[in-house]
C-alpha atoms as one frame of an Amber mdcrd trajectory, in Angstrom:
protein
   0.236  -0.439  -0.042   1.215   3.206  -1.017   1.828   6.202   2.063   0.450
   9.245   1.487   3.567  10.697   0.497   3.302   8.530  -2.488  -0.177   9.104
  -3.583   0.049  12.894  -3.515   3.207  12.547  -5.937   1.186  10.629  -8.079
  -1.485  13.139  -7.755   0.915  15.458  -9.138   1.116  13.869 -11.822  -2.087
  13.370 -12.459  -2.834  10.298 -12.022  -6.887   9.971 -11.010  -6.723   6.473
  -9.044  -4.265   8.058  -6.509  -6.570  11.065  -5.978  -9.379   8.263  -5.530
  -7.404   6.436  -2.839  -6.002   9.645  -1.234  -9.680  10.588  -0.680 -10.429
   7.567   0.452  -7.819   7.598   2.744  -8.197  10.948   4.211 -11.396  12.308
   4.296 -13.211  10.095   7.298 -10.154  11.788   8.990 -10.775  15.342   7.983
 -14.741  15.159   7.774 -14.812  15.152  11.681 -12.253  18.094  12.041 -14.303
  20.548   9.417 -17.365  19.505  11.159 -16.247  20.624  14.836 -15.554  23.738
  12.997 -18.785  24.280  10.554 -21.214  22.049  12.269 -23.791  22.442   9.117
 -23.318  18.922   7.469 -23.591  20.790   4.255 -20.935  23.620   4.731 -18.654
  20.805   5.958 -19.589  18.691   2.852 -18.701  21.657   0.710 -15.666  22.345
   2.715 -14.050  19.152   2.480 -14.974  19.055  -1.144 -12.675  22.041  -1.663
 -10.338  20.615   0.397  -9.324  17.816  -1.653  -9.657  19.823  -5.015  -7.088
  21.906  -3.698  -5.140  19.136  -2.390  -5.137  17.792  -6.027  -4.098  21.446
  -7.660  -1.574  21.815  -5.035   0.128  18.384  -5.347   3.523  19.471  -6.613
   3.799  21.935  -3.733   3.643  19.189  -1.257   7.334  18.650   0.335   7.648
  15.435   2.611  10.537  16.707   4.364   8.280  19.887   5.687   5.503  17.115
   7.581   3.240  14.532   6.448   0.961  13.977   4.242  -2.034  13.736   6.958
  -0.486  16.785   8.454  -0.545  18.609   5.338  -4.264  17.880   3.879  -5.543
  18.255   7.962  -3.785  21.551   8.241  -5.235  22.844   4.922  -8.681  21.366
   6.038  -8.451  23.404   9.096  -7.390  26.566   7.761  -9.905  26.214   4.938
 -13.023  25.420   7.735 -12.007  28.695   9.621 -11.404  30.343   6.560 -15.504
  29.851   5.992 -16.236  30.338   9.507 -14.921  33.470   9.797 -16.184  34.382
   6.454 -19.623  33.448   7.344 -19.046  35.752  10.843 -18.175  38.456   8.597
 -21.205  38.832   7.063 -23.226  38.124   9.749 -21.542  40.827  11.502 -21.600
  43.600   8.138 -25.718  42.987   8.479 -25.673  40.256   5.653 -27.791  37.240
   6.101 -25.440  34.120   6.231 -26.934  30.625   6.278 -27.780  29.168   9.168
 -25.470  27.112  11.269 -27.359  24.254  12.131 -25.709  21.312  13.894 -26.066
  17.846  12.863 -24.275  14.571  13.491 -24.588  13.449   9.447 -21.298  12.154
   8.011 -20.361  11.250   4.635 -20.147   7.469   4.173 -16.690   5.868   5.699
 -16.715   8.702   8.150 -14.904   8.343  11.498 -17.088   8.422  14.446 -17.148
  11.952  15.887 -17.124  10.678  19.561 -13.589   9.369  18.509 -12.187  12.797
  18.645 -13.882  13.665  21.782 -12.527   9.918  23.628  -8.702  11.117  22.287
  -9.464  15.009  23.841 -10.712  13.548  27.219  -7.212  12.250  27.490  -5.850
  15.710  27.832  -5.649  17.942  30.729  -8.315  20.567  31.132  -6.223  23.188
  30.377  -4.727  22.115  27.027  -7.814  20.251  25.887  -9.487  24.189  26.379
  -7.270  25.948  24.454  -6.844  23.094  21.590 -10.448  22.908  21.192 -10.442
  26.965  21.032  -7.909  27.113  18.258  -8.899  24.127  16.108 -12.513  24.179
  16.821 -13.432  27.597  17.832 -10.791  28.945  15.045  -9.442  31.515  17.749
  -5.691  32.566  17.082  -3.194  32.057  19.861  -3.894  35.918  21.065  -7.514
  35.760  21.092  -7.567  32.457  22.857  -5.003  34.772  25.293  -8.112  37.306
  26.085 -10.506  34.410  26.121  -8.519  32.525  28.854  -7.308  35.610  30.280
  -3.792  33.697  30.315  -0.377  35.034  28.955   0.326  34.229  25.180   3.466
  32.171  26.908   1.281  29.955  29.036  -1.081  29.583  26.234   1.344  28.402
  23.600   2.763  25.945  25.793  -0.757  24.245  26.554  -1.169  24.255  22.343
   1.979  22.755  22.028   2.175  20.001  25.043  -1.484  19.094  23.759  -0.431
  18.357  20.036   2.764  16.672  21.989  -0.006  14.271  23.693  -2.435  14.091
  21.309   0.643  12.792  18.563   1.437   9.885  21.481  -1.885   9.019  22.083
  -2.346   8.296  18.195   0.852   6.601  17.220   0.314   3.431  15.768   1.790
   1.162  18.660
């Protein structure tokens, strides 16, 4: 079985089958993350489609020396979902009506159980979990987290770094 970096390389060469395998492998990982940021299932599904379209278009820019394929696509998905959420917030704040956000438990076939992410997050200490949830699911910057938690920026950065290190230990295959 090809690893993620190999699939991205083949996508960059125009291999449609590699793109399909890349999607099948990473969509179940990406969709629950997007759904936590954009709770409307339709918005989340649209964002998922955009993420994979962009991945296909940007495959040539992937540098395995900078991180894994998983990190590359997760980072892009998170950024894209936050961008959509902030755009909706700006439209709403400027007086225009955005789409109503209605929480939904719907997910595409094969998506990971959302409770899996919750169970992994439960294993983090409360201060780390709170900072990570605000950053990844709330779409807040480190400065915004600092203001929300009334904690120094260095403390917030440390909590986020420790949380990510702990998550990496928890989900690392044995």
